[in-house]
N, C-alpha and C positions, 0 to 999 in steps of 0.2 A: 291274145286275151289270156288272162290267168284262170286257170281251172281249180277252183278252191273247193273241196269236199270235206265237210266236217260231220262227226257224228252228233246226233242230237244230245241234249244234256241229259235226258233220263237214261238213254243207252250207256252214256260215259260213266254216270253215277252207278249203275248197276255193276260194273266191273271193278269198283274200288275194293269190294270186300275180298276179291281174289288178286287184287293188284291192278294197276293201270296197264292196259294194252294200248300203247300209244306208237304211232307210225306217222312219219312224214316223209314226203317225197317231193323234192325240189328239182326243178329243171331250168337251167339258165341257158338263154340263146342271144346271139348278137343280133339286134334289131335296130334299124334306123339310127346307126352310128353309136350305139351304146349297148351294154349288156343288160337284159332284162329277165326277171323272173317270170317265165311264161307259163309255168305249171307249179302249183302248190296243191298237193293233195294230202290231207292229214286225217288223223283219227286220234281222239283222245286229247291230252293236254299239251303235246308238242305243237309249236306254232312258230311264226316269225313276225317280226315287226315289219312295217313298211320299208321298202329299200331306200337306201341313201346313196346321193352320188357326189360325194366331196371331190372326186377326182373327174367328174363330167361323164366319162364313159364306164368307169369300173363300178360293178354294182356291190355295195356294201350291205350286208345282211346280218341281222341280229337274230340268232336262233334262240328260242325260249324254252326252257326245260320245265318239267311239272313243277307247279307251285309247292313250296315246301320241301322239295327234294324227292329222292327215290327211296322207296321202301321194299321189303322183302315181297317177292312175287310180281313186282313191276316188270314189264317187259317193254323196252323201247328200242324203236328201229328208226334209224336216219338214213335216208338214201339221197345223195346228191348226184345229179347229172350236169355236167358242164359241156355244152355242145360246141362244135367247131368255132374257133375265134372268140368265144365268150370268155370274160374275165370277172370273176367274183371273189370277194374277200367276206368270209364268213367268220363271226365270233359270237361269244355269249356275253350277256350283260353282267354275269357273276358266275361264282363257283357252282359247280353241280355237287350236291351233297347226298351220299349214300348213307342212309341212317341205319341204326341197328336193326336187324331183321328177325330175330327170333328164331334162326334156323332156317327161314325161307330164302331162296335164292332170287336175286334181282339180276336181270340180264339187260345189257345195253350193246346193241349192234350198230355199227357205222359203215356205211358203203360209199365210197366215193370213185366216181367215173369220169374220166377226162377224154374227150375227143381230140383229134388232131387240131393243134394250134390253140387248144384251150388252155386256160390258166386258172387255178385255184389257189387261194391263200386261206388256210384252215387254221383259225387261231382260237380254239375254245379256252375259257380260262379254266382253272384248275378243277380236278375231281378230288373231293375230299371224302375218305372213307372213314366213317366212324368205327370204333371198336365194336365187335359183334355183328358187324355187316357182312353179308354173304353175296359176293358180286362175281359176275362173270362178264367181262368186256371183250368186244372184238372189233378191230378196225380193218378194213380191207380197202386198199387204194389201188385202182386200176388205171394205169397211165398209158397214153399213146406216146410212141417215141418223140413226136414232136409237140407233146404238151408240156406245161411247166408247173411245178407244185413246190409251194413252201408250206410247212405246216408243223404244228407241235401238239404234244399231249403232255400234261403235266399232272402228276400223281402225289397225293398227299395222304399219308398213312397216320390216322389219328388227328389230333388237333394240337400241334406243337404250340400255339399261342397260349394254351391253357396247360401245357406240359402233359397232354394226354396222348398215350401211345396206342398203336393198333395191337394191343395185346392179345385179342382173341377175334376170331373171324377169319374169313378166307377171301383172298383176291386172286382171280385168274384173269389174266389179260394176254391178248394176242395182238399183234400187228402183222399184216402182210402188205408189201408194197410190190406190185407187179408192172412191168413195162412190156407192152405187147404180149401179155400172157406169160412171160417169163418172171419168175420171182427174183428181185434183187434183195428184198430183206424179208425174212420170216423170223419172228422172235416171240418168246412167251415169258410172262412173269407170273409166278405162283408164290404167294405170301400166305402161309398158315400162322396166324397171329403176327408176331413181330420177327418171325424167322428171317424174312428178307431185309427187313430193316437193320437187325442185329448183326447180320452175316458180313465179314469182311469181304467175301465174294459177292456180296449184294450191295446194300446200300450203306455200309460202313458206319451206321448208327445215325445217318442222317434220315429224317422223316419225309423228305420230298425229292422227287426225281422227275426230271423232264427229259423227252426226246425230241429233237427237231430234225426233220427231214427236208432236204432241198434237191430238186431235179429240174434241170440237168445241172451237173457240177463238173469241175475240172480240177486239175493240180493247182492251178492259179488260185482258184477259189478257195480250195483246201488250205494253202498258205496264207491267204488273207484272213480267213477265220481263226486260224490258229495264232496269228499275230494279234488279233483283236482280244483273244482270250488269255493271253500271257500274263497280263498284269492283274488277273482276277484272283483275289486272296481269300474271299470269303466263301467260296464255292468250289467244288470239286468239278472239272470239266474235261471232256475228251472229245476229239473230232475224228472221224474215220471217213475215207472215200471208198465206196464200194461201186466200182466201175464209174458209172455216171450219177451216183447217188451220194450225196454228202449227209452223214449221221452226226449230229451234235447230241452229246449227253451231259446232263448236268445234275449234281446233287447238292442240296441245300437245306436250310432251316426255315426260310422265309419266302413266301410268295412274291413278295415285292422284289426281292433280289433276284429271284429266278426270272421273273418277268422282264426286269430291267436288262438282264444280260441277252435274253431271247430276243427282245425288242432291238438291242444294239446289233446283234448279229443280222436280223432281218433288215435293218436300215442299210447295213453295209453291203448285203448281197443282193437287195432287190434291184438296184439298177442293173447289175450284171445278168440276172436271171430274167427279169421282167422288163427291163429297160424303163423303169419309173422310179422316182424317189419314194421312200416310205411315207405313207399317210395314215398317221396313227388314229385308229377309232376313237371318237370322242367318248365313248362309253367307258374305255379304260381309265379316264380321268375322274370319273364319279365314284 
């Protein structure tokens, strides 16, 4: 049975003046030959649509962010727990927009936990940071040595489609991936205005960057992904193997090109890591 707890509308509205205080906790478990969302506890505007089963046993979930985007003083927390032998794919129906904040800080925290034999595919669409937004993002991924994970994070500084740069504001983002409590990846991103975008040691003038993480990985998988990306001419990309974690990094100008490359990589590696062909969420085509 699903546990669904929601704050009342008056309570939720009373928080808007000081920012949304939004939290969602999702727990997935393997029950009766398929993965099910067995617990969904939420507060504020974070929510999920009903589960989809295009692969019969894998639970596809659409995570819905606050309507209209994220503004200064908003605090968002997403917690995902995937229990033993459960397999879920989580995506979003559209980009998450971080608007101008007038100096107020918006925070967005993501915590992903996988048990033994669990599998999570984490594919949120891009985060768009408007000029003058003040954002602190953190993502922590806790894996069991016998779990499987494929996920990405796409960042867009400004709105390149209208030639708008992230000329002012601040983005502080951190990602940690741990296996059995031991860190395989710890990284931080700090952009004061367009300092990161303009830096040759940063984004080389590109407005968009993506990081894709794949676990477990091998030298053979590294070679396969490198070969796949050799003919890519419109994006800057690199692939690194850190022990059993494969890290794919991409710089680009357009969401469509970034998503297309990441989807090709996913389609290539999913049979090796998960044992299933790629099943593209229908929402990506709308």
